[in-house]
Structures are given as C-alpha cells and as structure tokens.
C-alpha positions in Angstrom: -1.2 31.3 -177.1 -0.1 27.9 -178.2 -2.0 26.1 -181.0 -1.5 22.3 -181.5 -1.7 21.8 -185.2 -2.0 18.9 -187.6 -5.1 19.2 -189.7 -5.6 22.8 -188.6 -2.1 24.0 -189.7 -3.2 26.3 -192.5 -5.9 27.9 -190.4 -3.5 28.4 -187.5 -0.9 30.1 -189.8 -3.4 32.3 -191.5 -6.8 33.0 -189.8 -5.7 32.6 -186.2 -2.3 34.4 -186.7 -4.2 37.4 -188.2 -6.6 37.5 -185.2 -3.8 37.3 -182.7 -1.6 39.9 -184.4 -4.5 42.3 -184.7 -5.1 41.8 -181.0 -1.4 42.6 -180.3 -0.6 39.2 -178.7 3.2 39.5 -178.4 4.0 35.8 -178.8 2.2 33.0 -180.6 3.3 29.5 -181.1 2.2 26.7 -183.4 3.2 23.2 -182.3 3.4 21.9 -185.8 2.9 18.1 -185.5 2.9 17.6 -189.3 6.5 18.9 -189.7 7.7 18.2 -186.2 8.6 21.7 -185.3 7.6 24.7 -183.2 6.8 27.9 -185.0 7.2 31.0 -183.0 5.5 34.2 -184.1 6.8 37.5 -182.6 6.4 41.3 -183.0 2.7 41.6 -184.1 1.7 44.6 -186.2 -2.0 45.3 -185.4 -2.4 47.5 -188.4 -1.3 45.0 -191.0 -2.5 42.0 -188.9 0.8 40.1 -189.4 3.7 39.0 -187.2 7.0 40.6 -188.3 9.1 37.7 -187.1 8.6 33.9 -187.5 11.2 31.4 -186.3 11.1 27.6 -186.7 12.6 25.2 -184.2 13.0 21.4 -184.5 13.8 18.6 -182.1 17.3 18.9 -180.8 17.1 22.7 -180.7 16.6 25.1 -177.8 15.3 28.6 -178.0 14.6 31.5 -175.7 11.0 32.8 -175.5 10.7 36.4 -174.3 7.8 35.2 -172.0 8.6 31.5 -171.2 12.4 31.5 -170.9 14.5 28.7 -172.4 12.5 26.0 -174.3 13.8 22.6 -175.4 11.8 21.5 -178.4 12.2 17.8 -177.5 10.4 18.4 -174.2 7.3 19.6 -176.0 7.0 17.7 -179.3 6.4 14.0 -179.5 9.2 11.9 -181.0 8.6 10.3 -184.3 
C-alpha cells in the first residue's frame, strides 16, 4: 500500500499504519509530500500493531523494496 500524504500525514503514520500492521501487510509506504521523502514501513507485528522497521528516503536516494525492487525517490516525488 502507498499513501500520498500532505494533510493526512499524522493519520497515515498512526491510524493507517496500525491497521496495516495488524493485517500483516509486509510493506507500507507513505509518500510524504510535506517533508519531500518516502517513508517505508517493514516487518509488521500484528500483536502490537506496529511496524518494527521504518526507513526514510529523500530525493537523490535509491532504495531496494523487497516487493518492488530498486526505487529512485526522484522518480516518484515531485521536485520542489
């Protein structure tokens, strides 16, 4: 799941992340438009309803998604 967040950032980080972790969704992204970065949530714990790993990536960075392969942040976020 990928959420596009500006005004909904707090809700995406809390309420939605909790729902997705509880459901066992293995990878959850927030396209954080406010801070111009992608937040990648991995390793959900359904019992505690949290993701054990959160990584942050900015323009100019590349990361490897377990499910989507190599991702270049600049290809996904608008330039400011």
